[in-house]
C-alpha positions in Angstrom: 108.3 -109.8 -43.3 108.8 -110.3 -39.6 111.9 -110.9 -37.7 111.8 -113.3 -34.6 114.6 -114.1 -31.8 114.1 -116.8 -29.9 116.4 -116.7 -26.5 116.8 -120.2 -24.3 119.5 -122.4 -23.4 117.3 -125.4 -24.1 117.6 -126.8 -27.7 114.8 -129.0 -27.7 112.5 -126.0 -26.4 113.8 -123.6 -29.3 113.2 -126.3 -32.0 109.7 -127.0 -30.5 108.8 -123.4 -30.7 110.4 -123.3 -34.3 108.1 -126.4 -35.4 104.6 -125.5 -33.8 104.7 -121.6 -35.0 102.5 -120.8 -37.5 105.2 -118.5 -39.1 104.2 -118.4 -42.6 100.3 -117.5 -41.5 102.1 -114.9 -39.1 104.2 -113.3 -42.3 107.4 -114.3 -40.3 110.0 -114.8 -42.3 113.4 -114.9 -40.4 114.0 -116.8 -37.4 117.2 -116.1 -35.0 118.1 -118.2 -32.0 120.4 -117.4 -28.9 121.2 -119.6 -25.9 121.5 -117.0 -22.9 120.8 -113.4 -22.4 124.2 -111.7 -23.6 124.4 -113.8 -27.0 120.7 -112.7 -27.2 121.4 -108.7 -26.9 124.5 -109.2 -29.5 121.9 -110.9 -31.5 119.7 -108.1 -31.1 122.2 -105.6 -32.1 123.1 -107.7 -35.4 119.3 -108.7 -36.6 117.2 -105.9 -34.8 114.1 -108.2 -34.6 110.7 -107.5 -34.4 109.4 -109.5 -31.4 112.0 -111.7 -29.1 111.0 -114.6 -27.1 112.9 -115.0 -23.9 113.0 -117.7 -21.3 113.5 -116.3 -17.7 115.8 -118.6 -16.1 119.2 -118.8 -18.3 123.0 -119.5 -17.3 125.0 -115.7 -17.5 122.0 -113.5 -17.9 118.6 -114.5 -17.2 115.4 -113.2 -18.5 115.0 -110.9 -15.6 118.3 -109.1 -16.3 117.9 -108.9 -19.9 114.3 -107.4 -19.9 115.6 -104.7 -17.9 118.2 -104.1 -20.5 115.5 -104.3 -23.1 113.3 -101.9 -21.5 116.0 -99.2 -21.0 117.7 -99.5 -24.6 114.8 -101.3 -26.7 111.5 -99.4 -25.5 109.7 -100.2 -28.5 110.7 -103.7 -28.7 108.3 -106.5 -28.3 108.8 -109.6 -26.2 106.9 -112.6 -24.9 108.2 -114.4 -21.8 108.8 -117.9 -21.3 109.1 -119.7 -18.0 108.9 -123.0 -16.3 108.5 -121.8 -12.6 105.7 -120.0 -11.0 108.1 -117.3 -9.8 106.4 -113.8 -8.8 109.6 -112.0 -9.6 109.5 -113.2 -13.3 105.8 -112.0 -13.3 106.5 -109.0 -11.7 109.1 -107.8 -14.2 107.0 -109.5 -17.3 104.3 -106.9 -16.1 106.8 -104.2 -15.7 108.8 -104.6 -18.9 105.0 -104.7 -20.7 105.5 -108.1 -22.6 103.1 -109.1 -25.0 102.4 -112.7 -23.0 103.6 -114.9 -20.8 104.1 -118.6 -21.7 104.8 -121.7 -19.4 106.2 -124.6 -20.1 105.6 -127.1 -21.7 104.3 -124.9 -24.6 101.3 -126.2 -26.7 100.4 -125.1 -30.1 97.5 -123.2 -29.5 99.2 -121.0 -26.8 102.2 -120.3 -28.8 100.1 -119.3 -31.8 97.8 -117.1 -29.9 100.6 -115.3 -28.1 102.4 -114.8 -31.5 99.2 -113.6 -33.3 98.8 -111.0 -30.7 102.3 -109.5 -31.1 102.1 -109.5 -34.8 98.4 -107.6 -34.3 100.6 -105.3 -32.3 103.3 -105.1 -34.9 100.6 -104.3 -37.8 99.3 -102.0 -35.6 102.4 -99.9 -35.2 103.7 -100.1 -38.5 100.1 -98.6 -39.5 100.5 -96.1 -36.8 103.7 -95.3 -38.3 103.3 -95.0 -41.7 100.2 -93.0 -41.1 102.7 -90.6 -38.9 105.2 -90.6 -41.8 102.7 -89.6 -44.4 101.4 -86.7 -42.0 104.9 -85.7 -41.5 105.8 -85.6 -44.9 102.5 -83.7 -45.9 103.1 -81.6 -43.1 107.1 -81.0 -44.2 105.8 -80.4 -47.9 103.2 -78.2 -46.9 105.4 -76.2 -44.4 107.1 -73.9 -47.0 103.8 -73.2 -48.7 102.8 -72.2 -45.4 105.5 -69.9 -44.8 105.3 -68.6 -48.3 101.7 -67.5 -47.6 102.7 -65.9 -44.4 105.6 -64.0 -46.3 103.4 -63.0 -48.9 100.9 -61.6 -46.6 103.5 -59.8 -44.9 104.4 -58.3 -48.2 100.9 -57.4 -49.0 100.9 -55.2 -45.7 97.7 -58.2 -44.9 99.4 -59.6 -42.0 98.2 -58.8 -38.4 100.4 -60.2 -35.8 97.9 -60.2 -33.1 95.5 -62.3 -34.8 98.7 -64.7 -36.2 100.3 -65.5 -32.7 100.6 -69.0 -33.7 102.5 -68.5 -37.2 105.6 -66.6 -35.8 107.4 -69.4 -34.5 107.4 -70.3 -38.0 109.0 -67.5 -39.6 111.5 -66.7 -36.5 109.3 -63.5 -35.5 108.7 -65.0 -31.8 112.7 -64.5 -30.9 113.2 -60.5 -29.9 117.3 -60.8 -31.3 115.9 -61.3 -35.0 116.1 -59.2 -37.7 114.5 -59.4 -41.3 114.9 -58.1 -44.7 114.3 -58.7 -48.2 116.5 -59.3 -51.3 114.8 -59.4 -54.7 116.0 -60.9 -57.7 115.1 -60.3 -61.6 115.9 -63.4 -63.9 117.2 -61.7 -66.9 117.8 -64.3 -69.0 115.4 -66.9 -67.3 113.9 -68.2 -70.7 117.4 -69.0 -72.1 118.6 -70.8 -68.8 115.2 -72.4 -68.4 115.3 -74.4 -72.0 119.1 -75.1 -71.9 119.3 -76.3 -68.2 116.1 -77.2 -67.1 114.4 -78.7 -70.1 112.1 -75.7 -70.5 110.5 -76.5 -66.9 110.0 -73.0 -65.1 108.8 -74.4 -61.7 112.2 -76.5 -61.6 114.2 -73.6 -62.2 112.7 -71.4 -59.3 113.2 -74.5 -57.1 116.8 -74.8 -58.1 117.4 -71.1 -57.5 115.4 -71.3 -54.5 117.5 -73.9 -53.1 120.8 -72.2 -53.7 119.9 -68.9 -52.0 118.9 -71.1 -49.0 122.0 -73.3 -49.3 124.5 -69.9 -49.7 122.7 -68.3 -46.6 125.1 -68.9 -43.6 123.6 -70.1 -40.0 123.4 -66.6 -38.6 121.9 -65.2 -41.9 118.7 -67.8 -42.7 117.2 -67.3 -45.9 113.7 -68.5 -47.4 112.9 -67.7 -51.0 110.3 -68.4 -53.2 108.9 -67.0 -56.9 106.8 -63.8 -56.5 103.4 -65.2 -58.0 102.8 -61.5 -59.1 106.0 -60.9 -61.0 107.6 -62.5 -63.7 110.9 -63.8 -63.5 111.4 -62.6 -59.8 112.6 -64.3 -56.5 111.8 -63.0 -53.1 114.6 -64.2 -50.8 113.6 -63.3 -46.7 116.7 -63.3 -44.6 116.6 -63.5 -41.1 119.6 -61.9 -39.3 120.4 -62.3 -35.3 120.9 -59.0 -33.8 123.6 -56.7 -34.2 124.7 -53.2 -35.1 122.6 -51.6 -38.0 126.1 -51.1 -40.0 127.0 -54.6 -39.5 123.3 -55.8 -40.4 123.6 -53.6 -43.9 127.0 -55.1 -44.7 126.1 -58.6 -43.9 123.0 -57.7 -46.1 125.0 -56.5 -49.1 127.5 -59.3 -48.9 124.7 -61.9 -49.1 123.2 -60.5 -52.2 126.4 -60.4 -53.8 127.1 -63.9 -52.8 123.8 -65.0 -53.9 124.3 -63.2 -57.4 127.7 -64.6 -58.4 126.6 -68.0 -57.2 123.5 -68.4 -59.3 125.8 -66.8 -62.1 128.7 -69.6 -61.7 126.4 -72.5 -61.5 123.6 -71.8 -63.8 124.3 -68.8 -66.1 121.6 -66.8 -64.4 122.3 -63.1 -65.2 120.4 -61.3 -62.8 119.2 -57.5 -61.2 119.8 -57.8 -57.8 118.2 -55.4 -55.2 118.0 -55.7 -51.3 116.1 -53.9 -48.7 116.9 -52.4 -45.5 117.1 -54.7 -42.4 114.5 -54.0 -39.9 113.8 -55.4 -36.2 110.0 -55.8 -36.8 108.7 -58.5 -39.0 105.9 -56.5 -40.9 108.1 -53.9 -41.7 109.6 -56.9 -44.2 107.0 -54.6 -47.2 109.1 -51.7 -46.4 112.5 -53.8 -47.2 110.7 -55.5 -50.2 109.6 -52.3 -51.7 113.1 -50.7 -51.4 114.6 -53.9 -53.0 112.6 -53.8 -55.9 112.6 -50.1 -56.2 116.5 -50.1 -56.2 116.4 -53.0 -59.2 114.0 -50.7 -61.2 116.5 -47.9 -60.9 119.1 -49.6 -62.4 120.1 -48.0 -65.8 119.6 -50.5 -68.9 123.0 -49.0 -70.0 124.9 -50.5 -67.3 123.6 -54.3 -68.1 126.4 -55.7 -69.9 125.6 -59.7 -69.6 126.6 -60.1 -66.1 124.9 -59.6 -62.7 124.1 -56.1 -61.7 123.3 -54.7 -58.2 121.1 -52.2 -57.4 121.9 -49.3 -54.9 119.3 -48.6 -51.9 116.7 -46.0 -52.1 113.8 -45.8 -54.3 113.7 -44.9 -58.3 112.9 -41.7 -59.5 110.4 -40.7 -62.0 112.4 -39.7 -65.5 110.6 -38.2 -68.3 108.3 -41.2 -69.8 109.4 -42.2 -73.5 106.4 -43.1 -75.3 105.5 -45.0 -78.7 102.0 -43.4 -79.0 102.8 -40.6 -81.5 104.4 -42.9 -83.7 101.4 -45.5 -83.7 99.3 -43.7 -86.8 102.3 -44.1 -89.2 103.1 -47.9 -87.8 99.5 -48.5 -88.2 99.2 -47.3 -91.8 102.7 -49.3 -92.6 101.5 -52.7 -91.0 98.1 -52.2 -92.9 99.6 -51.6 -96.1 102.3 -54.6 -95.6 104.9 -52.1 -95.9 107.1 -53.6 -93.3 110.1 -51.9 -94.2 108.8 -48.6 -93.1 107.3 -49.9 -90.2 110.7 -51.2 -89.0 112.5 -47.4 -90.2 110.1 -45.6 -87.5 110.6 -48.5 -84.9 114.5 -48.2 -85.4 113.9 -44.3 -85.1 112.1 -44.9 -81.6 114.5 -47.7 -80.3 117.6 -45.7 -80.9 116.3 -42.9 -78.9 116.5 -45.4 -75.8 120.2 -46.5 -76.7 121.1 -42.3 -77.1 119.4 -41.6 -73.9 121.7 -40.4 -70.8 119.9 -43.1 -68.9 116.9 -45.8 -69.2 116.1 -47.9 -66.0 115.0 -51.4 -65.9 111.5 -49.8 -64.7 111.3 -48.0 -67.9 112.4 -50.7 -70.0 109.7 -53.0 -67.9 106.7 -50.2 -68.6 107.6 -49.7 -72.0 107.3 -53.4 -72.8 103.8 -53.1 -71.1 102.9 -49.9 -73.1 103.7 -51.3 -76.3 102.0 -54.4 -76.0 98.8 -52.4 -75.0 99.2 -50.1 -78.1 99.8 -53.3 -80.3 96.7 -55.0 -78.8 94.3 -52.3 -79.7 95.6 -51.6 -83.2 95.7 -55.7 -83.9 92.2 -55.9 -82.5 90.8 -53.0 -84.5 92.7 -54.6 -87.6 90.8 -57.8 -87.3 93.2 -59.9 -85.3 91.9 -62.4 -83.3 92.2 -61.8 -79.2 93.4 -65.6 -78.7 96.5 -64.4 -80.6 97.6 -61.3 -78.9 99.5 -61.6 -75.3 96.9 -61.1 -72.9 98.6 -59.0 -70.6 101.6 -56.7 -70.6 104.0 -59.0 -68.9 106.9 -60.9 -70.1 105.3 -64.3 -69.2 102.4 -63.5 -71.6 105.2 -63.0 -74.6 106.7 -66.4 -73.3 103.2 -68.1 -74.2 102.9 -66.0 -77.9 106.4 -67.6 -78.3 108.4 -64.7 -77.9 111.5 -64.6 -75.2 111.3 -62.0 -73.2 115.1 -62.0 -72.2 117.4 -58.9 -72.0 120.3 -58.4 -70.2 122.2 -55.9 -72.3 120.3 -52.4 -74.5 121.1 -54.4 -77.6 119.3 -57.8 -76.1 116.1 -55.2 -75.2 116.5 -53.6 -78.4 116.2 -56.7 -80.3 113.1 -57.7 -78.3 111.2 -54.6 -78.9 111.7 -55.7 -82.6 110.5 -59.0 -82.0 107.5 -57.7 -80.6 106.8 -56.0 -83.8 107.5 -58.3 -86.0 105.2 -60.4 -84.2 102.4 -58.0 -84.3 103.5 -57.2 -88.0 102.6 -61.3 -88.8 99.4 -61.8 -87.0 98.2 -58.3 -88.8 99.1 -59.4 -92.0 97.2 -63.1 -91.6 94.2 -61.3 -90.5 93.9 -59.1 -93.2 94.6 -61.9 -95.8 91.7 -63.5 -94.5 89.4 -60.8 -93.9 90.2 -58.8 -97.1 90.1 -61.0 -100.3 92.7 -60.4 -102.6 92.5 -58.5 -106.3 95.5 -57.9 -108.5 94.0 -54.5 -108.9 95.1 -53.4 -105.4 99.0 -54.0 -106.5 98.1 -51.5 -109.5 96.3 -48.9 -107.2 99.2 -49.1 -104.7 101.6 -48.5 -107.4 99.6 -45.7 -109.0 99.7 -44.0 -105.2 103.1 -44.5 -104.1 104.9 -44.6 -107.4 107.7 -42.1 -105.6 108.5 -44.8 -103.1 111.1 -47.5 -103.2 108.6 -50.3 -103.8 109.6 -53.9 -103.9 107.6 -56.8 -104.8 108.7 -58.6 -101.8 106.1 -56.2 -99.9 103.3 -57.7 -102.0 104.2 -61.2 -101.3 104.5 -60.7 -97.6 101.0 -59.1 -97.7 99.1 -61.5 -100.0 101.0 -64.7 -99.0 101.4 -65.0 -102.5 104.7 -66.5 -104.7 106.6 -63.9 -106.6 106.0 -65.7 -109.9 102.4 -65.7 -109.6 102.0 -62.0 -108.7 103.9 -61.0 -111.5 102.3 -63.6 -113.9 98.7 -62.5 -112.9 99.7 -58.9 -113.1 101.0 -59.2 -116.6 98.0 -61.2 -117.5 95.3 -58.2 -116.2 97.2 -55.3 -117.3 99.8 -56.3 -120.0 103.1 -55.1 -118.1 105.2 -56.8 -115.8 104.9 -55.1 -112.2 108.7 -53.5 -112.7 107.7 -52.3 -116.2 104.3 -50.6 -115.0 106.1 -48.8 -112.3 108.6 -47.7 -114.5 105.8 -46.6 -116.6 104.1 -44.9 -114.0 107.2 -43.0 -113.1 107.9 -42.0 -116.6 104.6 -40.9 -117.6 104.3 -38.7 -114.4 107.8 -37.3 -115.2 106.2 -36.0 -118.4 103.9 -34.5 -116.9 106.2 -32.5 -114.2 108.6 -31.4 -117.2 105.8 -29.8 -118.8 106.5 -27.4 -115.8 109.1 -24.9 -116.6 109.4 -23.9 -112.8 110.4 -27.2 -111.9 114.3 -28.2 -111.8 115.1 -31.6 -113.1 116.7 -32.0 -109.8 113.1 -31.1 -108.2 111.3 -33.4 -110.3 114.2 -36.5 -109.9 113.2 -36.2 -106.2 109.7 -36.1 -106.6 109.8 -39.3 -108.5 111.7 -41.0 -105.6 115.2 -40.3 -107.3 117.7 -39.8 -105.5 120.4 -39.2 -107.7 119.5 -36.9 -110.3 122.1 -38.8 -112.8 120.3 -42.0 -112.6 116.7 -40.3 -113.3 118.2 -38.6 -116.8 119.6 -41.9 -117.7 116.4 -44.1 -116.9 114.6 -41.4 -118.7 116.6 -41.6 -121.7 116.3 -45.3 -121.8 112.8 -45.3 -121.8 112.3 -42.3 -124.4 115.6 -42.0 -126.0 116.0 -38.4 -125.1 117.4 -36.9 -121.8 114.8 -35.0 -119.8 116.2 -31.8 -120.9 116.1 -32.5 -124.5 112.6 -33.7 -123.9 111.7 -30.2 -122.1 113.2 -28.7 -125.0 111.5 -30.4 -127.7 108.2 -29.6 -125.8 108.8 -26.2 -125.4 109.7 -25.8 -129.4 106.6 -27.3 -130.5 104.5 -25.5 -128.2 106.0 -22.0 -130.3 
């Protein structure tokens, strides 16, 4: 709805205009009145009408003076002039002020509504143009950050050429000779925990909040533009622009910015991060070098330094430490997982992770590489054992772990060890399910396993986990088939084997005890006596006597 102000010192004329105007059809919702130019200016300030109808001859301030002020202070305001005098001065001012129409007294309905319609059409056209302009501006302002992000990613990827992209240089401040450029990199170590707890599992919202904080933390002299790295999980890149100074001063300001960003994110959201910063360069295309330096400093951080708080990497590139690999243990792990012996797999894996904790140093770079290598090794093994590729992490990235329902967070050495064990448990579950589906269960499999592994610490839970069957059902089925309970049969196999071994006089009882899986000789002797009614020594002596 539009607002109209009528300025005329003659009340009958004002009333005639109000009566004759097709206000409803013209979508005019409010009509204000003033008796002279001075009062009209006050009403103009107070009510901000869309259209003013002004008489040219009034006391205190006539229409000419009013239009001159409007022309200067309200250049967009539409006006319709009303005059009962054929005076050129009035007409000249009306033309100069670009009024919509010029009405002569006495006013008739047709002329009035034609003039009003002309004014309303202009207003609607202006509103439409203004709306389109606003829409374009919003679209531009929304797309501007994305455009800057693409420019920076092109620079970081070393594909940006200044000569062919001159038009984009002002967007990133690269057209100003006094500007210096550098890269700050943040790796969000507990990203999933913070995202789930504080941002309703919305990764984009978390990244948006982090980028806003970084941009706000920066000062007027050290501007920042931040965005998530689409090629690296959990990584935020902040490009900072500094105005000239000595190299030492720029380096100090950059380090201060890095620490301020890290501590602010920790205080606001509880984010634990590893932060690195590159050198500050005069040339914008050297941002690629600055980024490489920043990320390299993060990868060089010793995992043992992570204590659940933000850690800052030192400038410089990471070295190439002696790689630690799980490859040599994979055959053992495969055998354990394939047979359903999860306890044995955990022991082998724990021995491997123990070496990480005992190492003099273990960098974040090594930790990232190890996760990728383990996923590749386990994927190969799982696929070979019949696991569907749809159930496996697509890549070695931690986002693929997230997709598999595994948290890739770690901000301490212990948390990293727990992550590796979560990966082992996940693959164990997938392999177990696959083998249960692909290999039908036969109760003879349990008997065969006991016959071959009687010297191991065999637990019924191994079979219940492997075949997805209850303990009670397995024990009942085994006894129906073989006449023994599972524990009874394990005891029988061991005792039968003990008798065979005792017939060999060259073997000591302690050796036989260990060969049967008993770590304690006395426990073996007690078990043997309970089964046969005599001790191993007595049994051996009796057998030797019978041979004589």
